[in-house]
PQR file of N, CA, C, O and H, with PARSE charges and radii, in Angstrom:
ATOM      1  N   PRO A   1      -4.308  -3.786 -10.831 -0.5600 1.5000
ATOM      2  CA  PRO A   1      -3.307  -3.773  -9.766  0.2800 2.0000
ATOM      3  C   PRO A   1      -3.799  -2.946  -8.572  0.5500 1.7000
ATOM      4  O   PRO A   1      -4.432  -1.903  -8.732 -0.5500 1.4000
ATOM      5  N   THR A   2      -3.494  -3.435  -7.400 -0.4000 1.5000
ATOM      6  CA  THR A   2      -3.911  -2.771  -6.170 -0.0000 2.0000
ATOM      7  C   THR A   2      -2.762  -2.784  -5.179  0.5500 1.7000
ATOM      8  O   THR A   2      -2.108  -3.808  -4.988 -0.5500 1.4000
ATOM      9  H   THR A   2      -2.979  -4.283  -7.269  0.4000 1.0000
ATOM     10  N   LEU A   3      -2.521  -1.646  -4.551 -0.4000 1.5000
ATOM     11  CA  LEU A   3      -1.525  -1.566  -3.490 -0.0000 2.0000
ATOM     12  C   LEU A   3      -2.267  -1.556  -2.164  0.5500 1.7000
ATOM     13  O   LEU A   3      -3.052  -0.648  -1.889 -0.5500 1.4000
ATOM     14  H   LEU A   3      -3.053  -0.814  -4.706  0.4000 1.0000
ATOM     15  N   LEU A   4      -2.019  -2.555  -1.355 -0.4000 1.5000
ATOM     16  CA  LEU A   4      -2.612  -2.654  -0.024 -0.0000 2.0000
ATOM     17  C   LEU A   4      -1.585  -2.107   0.956  0.5500 1.7000
ATOM     18  O   LEU A   4      -0.557  -2.734   1.211 -0.5500 1.4000
ATOM     19  H   LEU A   4      -1.381  -3.292  -1.578  0.4000 1.0000
ATOM     20  N   LEU A   5      -1.871  -0.953   1.492 -0.4000 1.5000
ATOM     21  CA  LEU A   5      -0.898  -0.222   2.303 -0.0000 2.0000
ATOM     22  C   LEU A   5      -1.462   0.011   3.692  0.5500 1.7000
ATOM     23  O   LEU A   5      -2.615   0.414   3.848 -0.5500 1.4000
ATOM     24  H   LEU A   5      -2.706  -0.444   1.285  0.4000 1.0000
ATOM     25  N   ARG A   6      -0.644  -0.246   4.693 -0.4000 1.5000
ATOM     26  CA  ARG A   6      -1.063  -0.013   6.075 -0.0000 2.0000
ATOM     27  C   ARG A   6       0.148   0.413   6.890  0.5500 1.7000
ATOM     28  O   ARG A   6       1.295   0.195   6.500 -0.5500 1.4000
ATOM     29  H   ARG A   6       0.293  -0.574   4.566  0.4000 1.0000
ATOM     30  N   GLY A   7      -0.136   1.021   8.022 -0.4000 1.5000
ATOM     31  CA  GLY A   7       0.910   1.359   8.969 -0.0000 2.0000
ATOM     32  C   GLY A   7       1.077   0.240   9.979  0.5500 1.7000
ATOM     33  O   GLY A   7       0.100  -0.423  10.329 -0.5500 1.4000
ATOM     34  H   GLY A   7      -1.068   1.198   8.339  0.4000 1.0000
ATOM     35  N   SER A   8       2.281   0.017  10.450 -0.4000 1.5000
ATOM     36  CA  SER A   8       2.528  -1.085  11.389 -0.0000 2.0000
ATOM     37  C   SER A   8       1.844  -0.862  12.735  0.5500 1.7000
ATOM     38  O   SER A   8       1.629  -1.815  13.485 -0.5500 1.4000
ATOM     39  H   SER A   8       3.075   0.555  10.166  0.4000 1.0000
ATOM     40  N   ARG A   9       1.504   0.382  13.045 -0.4000 1.5000
ATOM     41  CA  ARG A   9       0.812   0.687  14.304 -0.0000 2.0000
ATOM     42  C   ARG A   9      -0.648   1.077  14.057  0.5500 1.7000
ATOM     43  O   ARG A   9      -1.236   1.836  14.827 -0.5500 1.4000
ATOM     44  H   ARG A   9       1.679   1.156  12.436  0.4000 1.0000
ATOM     45  N   ASP A  10      -1.214   0.556  12.992 -0.4000 1.5000
ATOM     46  CA  ASP A  10      -2.603   0.857  12.641 -0.0000 2.0000
ATOM     47  C   ASP A  10      -3.546   0.079  13.558  0.5500 1.7000
ATOM     48  O   ASP A  10      -3.583  -1.150  13.500 -0.5500 1.4000
ATOM     49  H   ASP A  10      -0.736  -0.061  12.367  0.4000 1.0000
ATOM     50  N   PRO A  11      -4.317   0.783  14.413 -0.5600 1.5000
ATOM     51  CA  PRO A  11      -5.231   0.088  15.313  0.2800 2.0000
ATOM     52  C   PRO A  11      -6.534  -0.339  14.630  0.5500 1.7000
ATOM     53  O   PRO A  11      -7.321  -1.088  15.209 -0.5500 1.4000
ATOM     54  N   VAL A  12      -6.760   0.131  13.416 -0.4000 1.5000
ATOM     55  CA  VAL A  12      -8.018  -0.137  12.712 -0.0000 2.0000
ATOM     56  C   VAL A  12      -7.891  -1.324  11.756  0.5500 1.7000
ATOM     57  O   VAL A  12      -8.798  -2.151  11.668 -0.5500 1.4000
ATOM     58  H   VAL A  12      -6.121   0.739  12.946  0.4000 1.0000
ATOM     59  N   CYS A  13      -6.782  -1.407  11.051 -0.4000 1.5000
ATOM     60  CA  CYS A  13      -6.604  -2.417  10.006 -0.0000 2.0000
ATOM     61  C   CYS A  13      -5.468  -3.374  10.372  0.5500 1.7000
ATOM     62  O   CYS A  13      -4.300  -3.049  10.160 -0.5500 1.4000
ATOM     63  H   CYS A  13      -6.045  -0.735  11.123  0.4000 1.0000
ATOM     64  N   PRO A  14      -5.790  -4.539  10.914 -0.5600 1.5000
ATOM     65  CA  PRO A  14      -4.739  -5.498  11.255  0.2800 2.0000
ATOM     66  C   PRO A  14      -4.101  -6.105  10.002  0.5500 1.7000
ATOM     67  O   PRO A  14      -4.719  -6.147   8.938 -0.5500 1.4000
ATOM     68  N   ALA A  15      -2.887  -6.561  10.139 -0.4000 1.5000
ATOM     69  CA  ALA A  15      -2.146  -7.132   9.009 -0.0000 2.0000
ATOM     70  C   ALA A  15      -2.898  -8.300   8.374  0.5500 1.7000
ATOM     71  O   ALA A  15      -2.824  -8.493   7.161 -0.5500 1.4000
ATOM     72  H   ALA A  15      -2.385  -6.526  11.003  0.4000 1.0000
ATOM     73  N   ARG A  16      -3.611  -9.070   9.168 -0.4000 1.5000
ATOM     74  CA  ARG A  16      -4.329 -10.227   8.612 -0.0000 2.0000
ATOM     75  C   ARG A  16      -5.405  -9.796   7.617  0.5500 1.7000
ATOM     76  O   ARG A  16      -5.737 -10.553   6.705 -0.5500 1.4000
ATOM     77  H   ARG A  16      -3.671  -8.913  10.154  0.4000 1.0000
ATOM     78  N   TRP A  17      -5.947  -8.605   7.777 -0.4000 1.5000
ATOM     79  CA  TRP A  17      -6.929  -8.119   6.803 -0.0000 2.0000
ATOM     80  C   TRP A  17      -6.277  -7.934   5.439  0.5500 1.7000
ATOM     81  O   TRP A  17      -6.865  -8.267   4.411 -0.5500 1.4000
ATOM     82  H   TRP A  17      -5.677  -7.990   8.518  0.4000 1.0000
ATOM     83  N   LEU A  18      -5.061  -7.402   5.436 -0.4000 1.5000
ATOM     84  CA  LEU A  18      -4.357  -7.244   4.167 -0.0000 2.0000
ATOM     85  C   LEU A  18      -4.070  -8.600   3.548  0.5500 1.7000
ATOM     86  O   LEU A  18      -4.180  -8.767   2.333 -0.5500 1.4000
ATOM     87  H   LEU A  18      -4.582  -7.132   6.272  0.4000 1.0000
ATOM     88  N   ASP A  19      -3.703  -9.570   4.377 -0.4000 1.5000
ATOM     89  CA  ASP A  19      -3.468 -10.922   3.873 -0.0000 2.0000
ATOM     90  C   ASP A  19      -4.735 -11.486   3.232  0.5500 1.7000
ATOM     91  O   ASP A  19      -4.678 -12.100   2.166 -0.5500 1.4000
ATOM     92  H   ASP A  19      -3.613  -9.434   5.364  0.4000 1.0000
ATOM     93  N   GLU A  20      -5.865 -11.278   3.881 -0.4000 1.5000
ATOM     94  CA  GLU A  20      -7.134 -11.779   3.348 -0.0000 2.0000
ATOM     95  C   GLU A  20      -7.499 -11.078   2.042  0.5500 1.7000
ATOM     96  O   GLU A  20      -7.949 -11.723   1.094 -0.5500 1.4000
ATOM     97  H   GLU A  20      -5.912 -10.779   4.747  0.4000 1.0000
ATOM     98  N   LEU A  21      -7.309  -9.775   1.991 -0.4000 1.5000
ATOM     99  CA  LEU A  21      -7.590  -9.032   0.756 -0.0000 2.0000
ATOM    100  C   LEU A  21      -6.652  -9.461  -0.366  0.5500 1.7000
ATOM    101  O   LEU A  21      -7.079  -9.646  -1.506 -0.5500 1.4000
ATOM    102  H   LEU A  21      -6.944  -9.251   2.761  0.4000 1.0000
ATOM    103  N   ALA A  22      -5.385  -9.617  -0.041 -0.4000 1.5000
ATOM    104  CA  ALA A  22      -4.404 -10.017  -1.052 -0.0000 2.0000
ATOM    105  C   ALA A  22      -4.744 -11.383  -1.641  0.5500 1.7000
ATOM    106  O   ALA A  22      -4.533 -11.621  -2.830 -0.5500 1.4000
ATOM    107  H   ALA A  22      -5.038  -9.467   0.885  0.4000 1.0000
ATOM    108  N   ALA A  23      -5.266 -12.267  -0.818 -0.4000 1.5000
ATOM    109  CA  ALA A  23      -5.657 -13.589  -1.309 -0.0000 2.0000
ATOM    110  C   ALA A  23      -6.797 -13.496  -2.319  0.5500 1.7000
ATOM    111  O   ALA A  23      -6.932 -14.358  -3.188 -0.5500 1.4000
ATOM    112  H   ALA A  23      -5.438 -12.074   0.148  0.4000 1.0000
ATOM    113  N   LEU A  24      -7.609 -12.462  -2.209 -0.4000 1.5000
ATOM    114  CA  LEU A  24      -8.732 -12.267  -3.125 -0.0000 2.0000
ATOM    115  C   LEU A  24      -8.351 -11.477  -4.376  0.5500 1.7000
ATOM    116  O   LEU A  24      -9.087 -11.465  -5.362 -0.5500 1.4000
ATOM    117  H   LEU A  24      -7.500 -11.761  -1.504  0.4000 1.0000
ATOM    118  N   MET A  25      -7.195 -10.820  -4.325 -0.4000 1.5000
ATOM    119  CA  MET A  25      -6.757  -9.982  -5.443 -0.0000 2.0000
ATOM    120  C   MET A  25      -5.366 -10.423  -5.890  0.5500 1.7000
ATOM    121  O   MET A  25      -4.371  -9.985  -5.314 -0.5500 1.4000
ATOM    122  H   MET A  25      -6.597 -10.830  -3.524  0.4000 1.0000
ATOM    123  N   PRO A  26      -5.280 -11.270  -6.893 -0.5600 1.5000
ATOM    124  CA  PRO A  26      -3.994 -11.838  -7.304  0.2800 2.0000
ATOM    125  C   PRO A  26      -2.944 -10.809  -7.733  0.5500 1.7000
ATOM    126  O   PRO A  26      -1.749 -11.058  -7.575 -0.5500 1.4000
ATOM    127  N   ARG A  27      -3.358  -9.683  -8.262 -0.4000 1.5000
ATOM    128  CA  ARG A  27      -2.380  -8.687  -8.732 -0.0000 2.0000
ATOM    129  C   ARG A  27      -2.073  -7.630  -7.680  0.5500 1.7000
ATOM    130  O   ARG A  27      -1.482  -6.595  -7.988 -0.5500 1.4000
ATOM    131  H   ARG A  27      -4.329  -9.481  -8.390  0.4000 1.0000
ATOM    132  N   SER A  28      -2.468  -7.885  -6.460 -0.4000 1.5000
ATOM    133  CA  SER A  28      -2.243  -6.888  -5.412 -0.0000 2.0000
ATOM    134  C   SER A  28      -0.833  -7.003  -4.834  0.5500 1.7000
ATOM    135  O   SER A  28      -0.181  -8.043  -4.921 -0.5500 1.4000
ATOM    136  H   SER A  28      -2.948  -8.726  -6.210  0.4000 1.0000
ATOM    137  N   GLU A  29      -0.398  -5.912  -4.253 -0.4000 1.5000
ATOM    138  CA  GLU A  29       0.880  -5.865  -3.542 -0.0000 2.0000
ATOM    139  C   GLU A  29       0.607  -5.345  -2.144  0.5500 1.7000
ATOM    140  O   GLU A  29      -0.217  -4.450  -1.957 -0.5500 1.4000
ATOM    141  H   GLU A  29      -0.928  -5.067  -4.183  0.4000 1.0000
ATOM    142  N   ARG A  30       1.300  -5.908  -1.161 -0.4000 1.5000
ATOM    143  CA  ARG A  30       1.142  -5.476   0.228 -0.0000 2.0000
ATOM    144  C   ARG A  30       2.372  -4.704   0.663  0.5500 1.7000
ATOM    145  O   ARG A  30       3.503  -5.042   0.315 -0.5500 1.4000
ATOM    146  H   ARG A  30       1.969  -6.635  -1.313  0.4000 1.0000
ATOM    147  N   LEU A  31       2.120  -3.660   1.432 -0.4000 1.5000
ATOM    148  CA  LEU A  31       3.214  -2.854   1.961 -0.0000 2.0000
ATOM    149  C   LEU A  31       2.807  -2.328   3.327  0.5500 1.7000
ATOM    150  O   LEU A  31       1.707  -1.801   3.497 -0.5500 1.4000
ATOM    151  H   LEU A  31       1.201  -3.385   1.715  0.4000 1.0000
ATOM    152  N   THR A  32       3.696  -2.474   4.295 -0.4000 1.5000
ATOM    153  CA  THR A  32       3.465  -1.957   5.639 -0.0000 2.0000
ATOM    154  C   THR A  32       4.527  -0.918   5.942  0.5500 1.7000
ATOM    155  O   THR A  32       5.723  -1.196   5.850 -0.5500 1.4000
ATOM    156  H   THR A  32       4.589  -2.902   4.157  0.4000 1.0000
ATOM    157  N   LEU A  33       4.090   0.279   6.304 -0.4000 1.5000
ATOM    158  CA  LEU A  33       5.022   1.342   6.669 -0.0000 2.0000
ATOM    159  C   LEU A  33       5.302   1.267   8.164  0.5500 1.7000
ATOM    160  O   LEU A  33       4.390   1.328   8.989 -0.5500 1.4000
ATOM    161  H   LEU A  33       3.118   0.505   6.379  0.4000 1.0000
ATOM    162  N   ARG A  34       6.568   1.136   8.490 -0.4000 1.5000
ATOM    163  CA  ARG A  34       6.981   1.021   9.884 -0.0000 2.0000
ATOM    164  C   ARG A  34       6.554   2.252  10.676  0.5500 1.7000
ATOM    165  O   ARG A  34       6.738   3.385  10.232 -0.5500 1.4000
ATOM    166  H   ARG A  34       7.309   1.087   7.820  0.4000 1.0000
ATOM    167  N   ASP A  35       5.991   2.017  11.831 -0.4000 1.5000
ATOM    168  CA  ASP A  35       5.529   3.050  12.759 -0.0000 2.0000
ATOM    169  C   ASP A  35       4.345   3.857  12.242  0.5500 1.7000
ATOM    170  O   ASP A  35       3.920   4.807  12.899 -0.5500 1.4000
ATOM    171  H   ASP A  35       5.841   1.096  12.191  0.4000 1.0000
ATOM    172  N   GLY A  36       3.811   3.507  11.094 -0.4000 1.5000
ATOM    173  CA  GLY A  36       2.671   4.235  10.550 -0.0000 2.0000
ATOM    174  C   GLY A  36       1.384   3.900  11.283  0.5500 1.7000
ATOM    175  O   GLY A  36       1.236   2.810  11.836 -0.5500 1.4000
ATOM    176  H   GLY A  36       4.156   2.735  10.560  0.4000 1.0000
ATOM    177  N   THR A  37       0.462   4.839  11.282 -0.4000 1.5000
ATOM    178  CA  THR A  37      -0.843   4.653  11.899 -0.0000 2.0000
ATOM    179  C   THR A  37      -1.899   4.521  10.803  0.5500 1.7000
ATOM    180  O   THR A  37      -1.553   4.413   9.626 -0.5500 1.4000
ATOM    181  H   THR A  37       0.583   5.725  10.833  0.4000 1.0000
ATOM    182  N   HIS A  38      -3.162   4.528  11.167 -0.4000 1.5000
ATOM    183  CA  HIS A  38      -4.235   4.394  10.187 -0.0000 2.0000
ATOM    184  C   HIS A  38      -4.282   5.602   9.247  0.5500 1.7000
ATOM    185  O   HIS A  38      -4.714   5.480   8.101 -0.5500 1.4000
ATOM    186  H   HIS A  38      -3.443   4.616  12.123  0.4000 1.0000
ATOM    187  N   THR A  39      -3.846   6.745   9.721 -0.4000 1.5000
ATOM    188  CA  THR A  39      -3.856   7.964   8.902 -0.0000 2.0000
ATOM    189  C   THR A  39      -2.447   8.299   8.419  0.5500 1.7000
ATOM    190  O   THR A  39      -2.035   9.459   8.442 -0.5500 1.4000
ATOM    191  H   THR A  39      -3.494   6.844  10.652  0.4000 1.0000
ATOM    192  N   LEU A  40      -1.715   7.283   7.985 -0.4000 1.5000
ATOM    193  CA  LEU A  40      -0.318   7.508   7.619 -0.0000 2.0000
ATOM    194  C   LEU A  40      -0.158   8.500   6.481  0.5500 1.7000
ATOM    195  O   LEU A  40       0.860   9.190   6.414 -0.5500 1.4000
ATOM    196  H   LEU A  40      -2.050   6.341   7.967  0.4000 1.0000
ATOM    197  N   HIS A  41      -1.131   8.593   5.584 -0.4000 1.5000
ATOM    198  CA  HIS A  41      -1.050   9.578   4.499 -0.0000 2.0000
ATOM    199  C   HIS A  41      -1.109  11.009   5.040  0.5500 1.7000
ATOM    200  O   HIS A  41      -0.619  11.941   4.404 -0.5500 1.4000
ATOM    201  H   HIS A  41      -1.957   8.032   5.639  0.4000 1.0000
ATOM    202  N   TYR A  42      -1.703  11.169   6.202 -0.4000 1.5000
ATOM    203  CA  TYR A  42      -1.820  12.493   6.824 -0.0000 2.0000
ATOM    204  C   TYR A  42      -0.664  12.756   7.789  0.5500 1.7000
ATOM    205  O   TYR A  42      -0.083  13.841   7.792 -0.5500 1.4000
ATOM    206  H   TYR A  42      -2.101  10.411   6.720  0.4000 1.0000
ATOM    207  N   VAL A  43      -0.340  11.764   8.599 -0.4000 1.5000
ATOM    208  CA  VAL A  43       0.700  11.927   9.619 -0.0000 2.0000
ATOM    209  C   VAL A  43       2.101  11.830   9.015  0.5500 1.7000
ATOM    210  O   VAL A  43       3.012  12.548   9.427 -0.5500 1.4000
ATOM    211  H   VAL A  43      -0.813  10.883   8.596  0.4000 1.0000
ATOM    212  N   TYR A  44       2.267  10.935   8.035 -0.4000 1.5000
ATOM    213  CA  TYR A  44       3.571  10.723   7.394 -0.0000 2.0000
ATOM    214  C   TYR A  44       3.449  10.901   5.880  0.5500 1.7000
ATOM    215  O   TYR A  44       3.667   9.943   5.137 -0.5500 1.4000
ATOM    216  H   TYR A  44       1.527  10.352   7.700  0.4000 1.0000
ATOM    217  N   PRO A  45       3.111  12.091   5.407 -0.5600 1.5000
ATOM    218  CA  PRO A  45       2.857  12.246   3.971  0.2800 2.0000
ATOM    219  C   PRO A  45       4.063  11.930   3.090  0.5500 1.7000
ATOM    220  O   PRO A  45       3.895  11.373   2.005 -0.5500 1.4000
ATOM    221  N   TRP A  46       5.268  12.269   3.528 -0.4000 1.5000
ATOM    222  CA  TRP A  46       6.447  11.999   2.698 -0.0000 2.0000
ATOM    223  C   TRP A  46       6.719  10.510   2.603  0.5500 1.7000
ATOM    224  O   TRP A  46       7.056  10.006   1.532 -0.5500 1.4000
ATOM    225  H   TRP A  46       5.404  12.721   4.409  0.4000 1.0000
ATOM    226  N   SER A  47       6.577   9.803   3.713 -0.4000 1.5000
ATOM    227  CA  SER A  47       6.761   8.350   3.694 -0.0000 2.0000
ATOM    228  C   SER A  47       5.693   7.689   2.830  0.5500 1.7000
ATOM    229  O   SER A  47       5.976   6.745   2.092 -0.5500 1.4000
ATOM    230  H   SER A  47       6.304  10.213   4.583  0.4000 1.0000
ATOM    231  N   PHE A  48       4.483   8.184   2.924 -0.4000 1.5000
ATOM    232  CA  PHE A  48       3.384   7.660   2.122 -0.0000 2.0000
ATOM    233  C   PHE A  48       3.682   7.835   0.633  0.5500 1.7000
ATOM    234  O   PHE A  48       3.562   6.890  -0.147 -0.5500 1.4000
ATOM    235  H   PHE A  48       4.253   8.951   3.522  0.4000 1.0000
ATOM    236  N   CYS A  49       4.068   9.042   0.249 -0.4000 1.5000
ATOM    237  CA  CYS A  49       4.377   9.318  -1.163 -0.0000 2.0000
ATOM    238  C   CYS A  49       5.559   8.486  -1.645  0.5500 1.7000
ATOM    239  O   CYS A  49       5.539   7.951  -2.754 -0.5500 1.4000
ATOM    240  H   CYS A  49       4.165   9.810   0.883  0.4000 1.0000
ATOM    241  N   HIS A  50       6.581   8.380  -0.813 -0.4000 1.5000
ATOM    242  CA  HIS A  50       7.763   7.588  -1.164 -0.0000 2.0000
ATOM    243  C   HIS A  50       7.381   6.114  -1.358  0.5500 1.7000
ATOM    244  O   HIS A  50       7.943   5.430  -2.213 -0.5500 1.4000
ATOM    245  H   HIS A  50       6.597   8.815   0.088  0.4000 1.0000
ATOM    246  N   ALA A  51       6.437   5.638  -0.571 -0.4000 1.5000
ATOM    247  CA  ALA A  51       6.020   4.238  -0.648 -0.0000 2.0000
ATOM    248  C   ALA A  51       5.197   3.944  -1.897  0.5500 1.7000
ATOM    249  O   ALA A  51       5.362   2.888  -2.509 -0.5500 1.4000
ATOM    250  H   ALA A  51       5.980   6.193   0.124  0.4000 1.0000
ATOM    251  N   ILE A  52       4.319   4.856  -2.282 -0.4000 1.5000
ATOM    252  CA  ILE A  52       3.420   4.559  -3.402 -0.0000 2.0000
ATOM    253  C   ILE A  52       4.009   4.930  -4.764  0.5500 1.7000
ATOM    254  O   ILE A  52       3.528   4.462  -5.795 -0.5500 1.4000
ATOM    255  H   ILE A  52       4.185   5.714  -1.785  0.4000 1.0000
ATOM    256  N   ARG A  53       5.032   5.757  -4.770 -0.4000 1.5000
ATOM    257  CA  ARG A  53       5.604   6.201  -6.052 -0.0000 2.0000
ATOM    258  C   ARG A  53       6.062   5.069  -6.964  0.5500 1.7000
ATOM    259  O   ARG A  53       5.689   5.062  -8.137 -0.5500 1.4000
ATOM    260  H   ARG A  53       5.422   6.137  -3.931  0.4000 1.0000
ATOM    261  N   PRO A  54       6.856   4.106  -6.479 -0.5600 1.5000
ATOM    262  CA  PRO A  54       7.278   3.014  -7.370  0.2800 2.0000
ATOM    263  C   PRO A  54       6.099   2.208  -7.913  0.5500 1.7000
ATOM    264  O   PRO A  54       6.113   1.785  -9.069 -0.5500 1.4000
ATOM    265  N   PHE A  55       5.095   1.999  -7.090 -0.4000 1.5000
ATOM    266  CA  PHE A  55       3.903   1.273  -7.524 -0.0000 2.0000
ATOM    267  C   PHE A  55       3.206   2.031  -8.649  0.5500 1.7000
ATOM    268  O   PHE A  55       2.855   1.442  -9.672 -0.5500 1.4000
ATOM    269  H   PHE A  55       5.084   2.342  -6.151  0.4000 1.0000
ATOM    270  N   LEU A  56       3.005   3.322  -8.466 -0.4000 1.5000
ATOM    271  CA  LEU A  56       2.342   4.133  -9.490 -0.0000 2.0000
ATOM    272  C   LEU A  56       3.165   4.195 -10.774  0.5500 1.7000
ATOM    273  O   LEU A  56       2.605   4.177 -11.870 -0.5500 1.4000
ATOM    274  H   LEU A  56       3.290   3.800  -7.636  0.4000 1.0000
ATOM    275  N   ALA A  57       4.480   4.268 -10.645 -0.4000 1.5000
ATOM    276  CA  ALA A  57       5.347   4.305 -11.825 -0.0000 2.0000
ATOM    277  C   ALA A  57       5.232   3.002 -12.617  0.5500 1.7000
ATOM    278  O   ALA A  57       5.180   3.029 -13.846 -0.5500 1.4000
ATOM    279  H   ALA A  57       4.935   4.283  -9.754  0.4000 1.0000
ATOM    280  N   ARG A  58       5.192   1.870 -11.925 -0.4000 1.5000
ATOM    281  CA  ARG A  58       5.041   0.581 -12.604 -0.0000 2.0000
ATOM    282  C   ARG A  58       3.714   0.498 -13.350  0.5500 1.7000
ATOM    283  O   ARG A  58       3.658   0.019 -14.483 -0.5500 1.4000
ATOM    284  H   ARG A  58       5.235   1.849 -10.926  0.4000 1.0000
ATOM    285  N   ILE A  59       2.660   0.962 -12.716 -0.4000 1.5000
ATOM    286  CA  ILE A  59       1.346   0.929 -13.362 -0.0000 2.0000
ATOM    287  C   ILE A  59       1.342   1.808 -14.605  0.5500 1.7000
ATOM    288  O   ILE A  59       0.823   1.418 -15.651 -0.5500 1.4000
ATOM    289  H   ILE A  59       2.705   1.352 -11.796  0.4000 1.0000
ATOM    290  N   GLN A  60       1.920   2.986 -14.486 -0.4000 1.5000
ATOM    291  CA  GLN A  60       1.977   3.888 -15.631 -0.0000 2.0000
ATOM    292  C   GLN A  60       2.776   3.256 -16.764  0.5500 1.7000
ATOM    293  O   GLN A  60       2.386   3.345 -17.929 -0.5500 1.4000
ATOM    294  H   GLN A  60       2.342   3.303 -13.637  0.4000 1.0000
ATOM    295  N   GLN A  61       3.884   2.624 -16.428 -0.4000 1.5000
ATOM    296  CA  GLN A  61       4.713   1.981 -17.445 -0.0000 2.0000
ATOM    297  C   GLN A  61       3.956   0.823 -18.104  0.5500 1.7000
ATOM    298  O   GLN A  61       4.032   0.647 -19.320 -0.5500 1.4000
ATOM    299  H   GLN A  61       4.200   2.551 -15.482  0.4000 1.0000
ATOM    300  N   GLU A  62       3.234   0.043 -17.316 -0.4000 1.5000
ATOM    301  CA  GLU A  62       2.437  -1.055 -17.869 -0.0000 2.0000
ATOM    302  C   GLU A  62       1.369  -0.527 -18.814  0.5500 1.7000
ATOM    303  O   GLU A  62       1.136  -1.110 -19.873 -0.5500 1.4000
ATOM    304  H   GLU A  62       3.172   0.186 -16.328  0.4000 1.0000
ATOM    305  N   ASP A  63       0.720   0.565 -18.444 -0.4000 1.5000
ATOM    306  CA  ASP A  63      -0.324   1.146 -19.286 -0.0000 2.0000
ATOM    307  C   ASP A  63       0.237   1.628 -20.617  0.5500 1.7000
ATOM    308  O   ASP A  63      -0.431   1.525 -21.646 -0.5500 1.4000
ATOM    309  H   ASP A  63       0.909   1.039 -17.583  0.4000 1.0000
ATOM    310  N   GLN A  64       1.446   2.147 -20.604 -0.4000 1.5000
ATOM    311  CA  GLN A  64       2.050   2.654 -21.832 -0.0000 2.0000
ATOM    312  C   GLN A  64       2.424   1.525 -22.783  0.5500 1.7000
ATOM    313  O   GLN A  64       2.494   1.732 -23.994 -0.5500 1.4000
ATOM    314  H   GLN A  64       1.989   2.231 -19.768  0.4000 1.0000
ATOM    315  N   HIS A  65       2.664   0.335 -22.245 -0.4000 1.5000
ATOM    316  CA  HIS A  65       3.063  -0.793 -23.080 -0.0000 2.0000
ATOM    317  C   HIS A  65       1.884  -1.647 -23.539  0.5500 1.7000
ATOM    318  O   HIS A  65       2.066  -2.610 -24.284 -0.5500 1.4000
ATOM    319  H   HIS A  65       2.608   0.167 -21.261  0.4000 1.0000
ATOM    320  N   GLU A  66       0.698  -1.305 -23.105 -0.4000 1.5000
ATOM    321  CA  GLU A  66      -0.479  -2.083 -23.534 -0.0000 2.0000
ATOM    322  C   GLU A  66      -1.071  -1.522 -24.794  0.5500 1.7000
ATOM    323  O   GLU A  66      -2.063  -2.049 -25.297 -0.5500 1.4000
ATOM    324  H   GLU A  66       0.549  -0.524 -22.499  0.4000 1.0000
TER
END
């Protein structure tokens, strides 16, 4: 599983790149943080953590059931 995460105001990674990556990775999930930039984990750490937490919890739960 892969979480493809970008900010909506990211000047480095356009949304189409995530679409292309997602097409190559069937188990991937895409998420765009509104108003986020390329360094959203640094500029918006709480939003970043809030966004990835459910994804990480699902992965952990899947691992426990395997």
